[in-house]
C-alpha positions in Angstrom: 10.2 -20.5 -11.6 10.3 -17.1 -9.9 9.0 -16.1 -6.6 6.9 -12.9 -6.3 7.9 -10.1 -3.9 4.8 -10.8 -1.8 5.7 -14.4 -1.4 9.4 -13.5 -0.6 8.2 -11.1 2.1 5.8 -13.7 3.5 8.6 -16.3 3.6 10.9 -13.8 5.3 8.2 -13.0 7.9 7.9 -16.7 8.6 11.7 -16.6 9.1 11.3 -13.7 11.5 8.8 -15.7 13.5 11.2 -18.6 13.6 14.0 -16.3 14.8 11.8 -14.9 17.5 10.9 -18.4 18.6 14.6 -19.3 18.8 15.2 -16.2 20.9 12.3 -17.1 23.2 13.7 -20.7 23.5 17.1 -19.3 24.3 15.7 -16.9 27.0 13.6 -19.7 28.6 16.6 -22.1 28.7 18.7 -19.4 30.3 16.0 -18.7 32.8 15.8 -22.4 33.7 19.6 -22.5 34.2 19.5 -19.4 36.4 16.6 -20.8 38.3 18.4 -24.1 39.0 21.5 -22.1 40.2 19.4 -20.0 42.5 17.6 -23.0 43.9 21.0 -24.8 44.5 22.4 -21.7 46.3 19.2 -21.1 48.3 19.1 -17.4 47.4 17.2 -14.9 45.2 13.9 -15.5 43.6 14.2 -18.7 41.5 10.6 -18.8 40.6 10.6 -15.3 39.1 13.1 -16.1 36.4 10.8 -17.5 33.8 8.2 -14.7 34.0 11.0 -12.2 33.7 12.4 -14.0 30.6 8.9 -13.9 29.0 8.6 -10.2 29.8 11.9 -9.4 28.3 11.0 -11.3 25.2 7.7 -9.4 24.9 9.7 -6.2 25.0 12.2 -7.4 22.4 9.8 -8.9 19.9 8.4 -5.6 18.6 12.0 -4.3 18.1 12.8 -7.4 16.0 9.8 -6.6 13.9 11.1 -3.0 13.4 14.6 -4.4 12.6 13.0 -6.7 10.0 11.2 -3.7 8.4 14.4 -1.6 8.4 16.9 -4.2 7.2 15.3 -7.6 6.6 12.5 -6.6 4.1 14.8 -4.5 1.9 17.5 -7.2 1.8 14.8 -9.8 0.9 13.5 -7.5 -1.9 16.9 -6.5 -3.2 18.8 -9.8 -3.3 18.1 -11.9 -6.4 16.3 -15.1 -5.6 18.4 -17.4 -7.9 21.7 -16.3 -6.4 20.5 -16.7 -2.8 19.4 -20.3 -3.5 22.8 -21.2 -4.9 24.8 -19.9 -1.9 26.5 -22.4 0.4 25.0 -22.7 3.9 28.0 -21.1 5.5 27.6 -18.0 3.5 23.8 -17.9 4.3 24.5 -18.2 8.0 27.3 -15.6 7.9 25.2 -13.1 6.1 22.3 -13.8 8.4 24.5 -13.1 11.4 25.7 -9.8 9.8 22.1 -8.5 9.2 21.1 -8.1 12.8 23.6 -5.7 14.3 23.1 -2.9 11.7 19.3 -3.0 12.4 20.0 -2.9 16.1 22.4 0.1 15.8 19.7 2.0 13.9 17.0 1.1 16.4 19.2 2.0 19.4 20.3 5.3 17.9 16.8 6.4 16.9 15.0 5.2 20.0 17.9 5.1 22.4 16.2 4.9 25.7 19.6 5.6 27.3 21.3 2.6 25.7 24.3 3.4 23.5 25.0 0.7 21.0 28.7 0.7 21.6 28.6 0.6 25.4 28.5 -2.6 27.4 24.9 -2.3 28.2 24.0 -2.7 24.5 25.8 -6.0 24.2 22.9 -8.3 25.0 20.8 -6.5 22.3 23.5 -7.3 19.7 23.6 -11.0 20.8 19.9 -11.2 20.5 19.9 -9.5 17.1 22.5 -11.9 15.8 20.6 -14.9 17.0 17.3 -13.7 15.5 18.7 -12.5 12.2 20.8 -15.7 11.7 17.8 -18.0 12.3 15.5 -15.8 10.4 17.7 -15.5 7.3 18.6 -19.2 7.3 14.9 -20.2 7.6 14.0 -17.8 4.8 16.6 -19.3 2.5 15.6 -22.8 3.3 11.9 -21.9 2.6 12.9 -20.2 -0.6 14.9 -23.2 -1.8 12.0 -25.5 -1.0 9.6 -23.1 -2.8 11.7 -23.1 -6.0 12.4 -26.8 -5.9 8.7 -27.6 -5.6 7.9 -25.1 -8.4 5.0 -23.5 -6.7 
């Protein structure tokens, strides 16, 4: 059974949503840790950490969509379905981790906003892109395997 291009794009978009959800969860957990540290130290604004994390996520989410359009969608359309479903999970996770940084470099070079991808201020963007792309590609391959196993 083959999977149509539209179905593959839809499955990869579901993967992107899962990757963004993982990023939001990571940011919220980090905000809770910082909040607890600030409360323990009796300094700063501990109650402002969670809204800031949500604001940063709402700024990052559109860029992950652009990265998916630049790198994710072409990769999904170009890689043959049968070979992807036979890959071991370690290869899937490794390839997923490698897909995020090229998209982030293109986005930062085109849009820039004063952030150079090779400077230290661009490092969090790379970490976020690796997290999102790893989860996205892994979920995509899992959904693809499930789709082909069910024969739909």
